[in-house]
N, C-alpha and C positions, 0 to 999 in steps of 0.2 A: 857524466850522467850515465846511468846503468839501465839497460832494458833486458828484460827477460823474455825468451820466445822459447816455443816448443815447436820444433821443426820436424819434417820426414828427413832423416838422416841422408845426406848427401843430394837433397832433391828440394832444397828451398827454392821457392818461386815467388816472383813479385806479385803483390796483392794489395787490395785496400788497406788491410790492417797494417801491413809493413810500411806502405807509403804514408799513412797517417803518422805513424810513430818516427820515421826517420826524415819524411819530406820536409817538415818545419825546420829541421836542424841543419839541413843543407847538405847531408851526407850522400855521398855516392852509393845509391842503393845497389847497382849492379856489382860494385866492387864488394860491397857487403855480402851479397849472395854468392858470390864467387869464393870468397874467404871461408864463409860458414860451410858451403858445401865441400870445400878441401878438408876442413877440420873434422866433418862428422861424415865422410864417404865410408868409413869401417862401418858405419852403422846403418846402412842402407837398408831401408825397408821398416824401420823402427823409429818411434817418436824419441828426438833427442832434445834435452834441455840446453839452452844456449844463452849465454850472457854476454851481451854487447857493451864494453865499457868505452864510452864515447867522450872525447874532449870536445866540448862545444865551440872553443876557441879556435883550435887548429883543425877541427873536423878529421882529426886522426881517432881511430878506433882499433880496440884488440878484440878478439874472439876467444871467450873461454867455454868449453864443453863439459857437460858432465856426463856421466854415463846415462844411457837410457833408462826408465823404470824397471825394476826388476821384472815385473810381468811381461813387459815387451821383450826382455832378453830370454825369458823362458819361451815364450811362443815363438820367438824367430828360432831358437835352438830346436824346438820340436817341428818347425814348419806349420805353425798353426796361425790362422787368420784372427781368431778371438778366443777368448777364455769361456768358462761355463756361466750363465746366467744363474744357475741353480747347482753350485758346487757339491751341494749334499747328495743330490739326486742324479746329476749327469755330469760325467767325466769326459774329458775331452783329450787326455793324452797319458803317457807312461814315461817319465823320465829315468833316467839312471842316476846314481849318486855322483857319477863323474860329471854328468851335465850340471848338476846343482853345485858341485865345487868349482866348475868353470865360471859359472855365474857369480858365484861368491867373490872369486878372485877379482873379476871385473868391477863388482860393485864394492868392494871392501874399502877401497880409497875414500868412498863417498858415505861409508857407513860409520856408525859410532862404536861398532864392535871393536873389542880388544884383538881379537885373533880370527884365523879363518874358520874356527870350528864354530864360533858364535855367528859368523856371517853366514855359514852353511845352515844353520838353524834358522835364521832370519829368511833365507831364500826358500826353505822349506814351508815355512808359515804363508809366503806368497803362492807357493804351489797349490797348498790347501784351498786358498780363497779363490782361485781361478779354475779349480777342478782337475788337478794334475795329479795323477798317482807318481810315486817315486818308489822303484823297486818292487813294483807290483803291490805296494802298500798304501795307505792313507798317509799324507806327509807328517801328519802330528805322530804317528807311530813311529816314523822314522826319526823325528825329533829325540824320542826316548831311546832309540839305538844309537843316536849320535852321542847322545848324553852319558850312556853306558860305556861308550868306548867301541862299540861294534864297527865302525868306520874310521878309527883312529889312523889305520894304516894308510887308506887312500887320502885321508884329508891331510896327514903330515907329509907324505910324497908329492901332494898337490896334483893328484891324477885328473886329468881332465878328457881324456880319450876312452871312448866306450867301444869295446870290441864287437866286431860284427855279429859274433854268435849272441853275445849279451842283447844287443839291439833286437836281434831278430826274435829273440826269446820275449822280450819286453812288447814288441809290436805284437806278437801272437796272443799274449795275455790281455792286452788292451782291446784287441779285435774280438776277442770272446765278449768282453765287458759292453763293448759298443754293440754287439748284436743282441745281446740280453736287453740293453737299453732302448734300442730300436723295436724290438718286440713288445716291450711293455708299453712304448708310446703307441704302437699300433693297436694293441689291446684296449688301451684307454679312448683312443680315437673312436673305435668300432663301438665300444659301450656307450659313447657320447651319441653316436649316430643313431644307434638303436633305441636309446632313450628318447631322442627327439622324434623318431619316427613313431614310436608309441604315444608320445605327448600329441603329436598331430591325429593319429588315428582317434585317440580318446575325444579330441577336440571336435572331429568331424561326426562321430556318433552321438555327442551331446546335440549337435545342432539338427539331427534329425527329428520330425515331429513324433509323439508318442502314439503308437498305434491304438493303444487301448483308449486314449483320450480322443481319438478320431471317431472311432466306433461309437463312444457314447454320445459325442455331439450329433453324429448322423441319427441316432436313435431319438434324441429329443427333436431333431427336426421332423422327423416321420410322425411322431406323437402330436406335434402342433398341426400337422397337415390333417390328421384324422379326426381331431377334436370338432373341427367346423361341419365336417361330414356327417357326424353322429348328430350334432344340433339340427342340421337340415332335413333329417329323417324324421324328426318328431312333428306330428301336426298338432296345430292349436285345438284345444278341447272345444266343442260346440257350446254354445251358452245355452243354458236350460231355461 
C-alpha cells in the first residue's frame, strides 16, 4: 500500500490526518514520523512530498522523498515566506541565475527535462508565476537569454554560488522596485480614502432639508393664517 503525504521538511508531527491513515494499518506512527523527519531534514522549512510504501502483512514500510515544489525551493533560497498573489504587479524578490541553476539541479531528477538548460527554463517559468525577478529582469526575458546562449557558461559549469557583490546589487535593485510598489499602494489607498470621504460628504449634504422649500412652506402657512383675518374684517350688509 502506498500513501502520499506533503509534510514540513524535518518537522512531521502526529495529527488526526496521519492517525486516520496509519492507525487502522497497525503501523508504528512514532517510527514513521522519526524516519520521515530524518529523510527530509535537509529541506527544513519547506513542504516536501513523501511516499510511504507499506507492507500491510509485515507492517514494514519504506520512505521515499521527492524534492520540494520548485516554488518552495525558490522561496527558501531567497528567504521569502510567500510568493506574490499578483505576479504581474507585485514582485517579491530578485534571484540570480546561479540561484536558478542551483534549484534546477535539485529538481532535475524529478523533471522530464532532458538537460540542465531546459530545467533552468522551467525554474524561470516558476519564478515568473510567483513574482520573482531574475538578474533584474522579468523571468520570461531571461528564458529568451537562456535560449540564445547568454548563460551557457554558467549552466555548463553548473554554477550555484552567487558572489557577495552580485547579491548586493540584486538586493539594491529590488529594494528600489519594492519602494516604488509601496508608494503606488499608498497612493491608491489614499485615493480610495479620499473618494470614500467625498462620498460620505455628498450623502450628508443630500440629507439636509432644502432651504428654499422651507421658506416656501413657511410662506404658505402665513398665507393661511391671514385669510381668516380678512374674512373676519368684513361686516355683513344690512338688509334693505
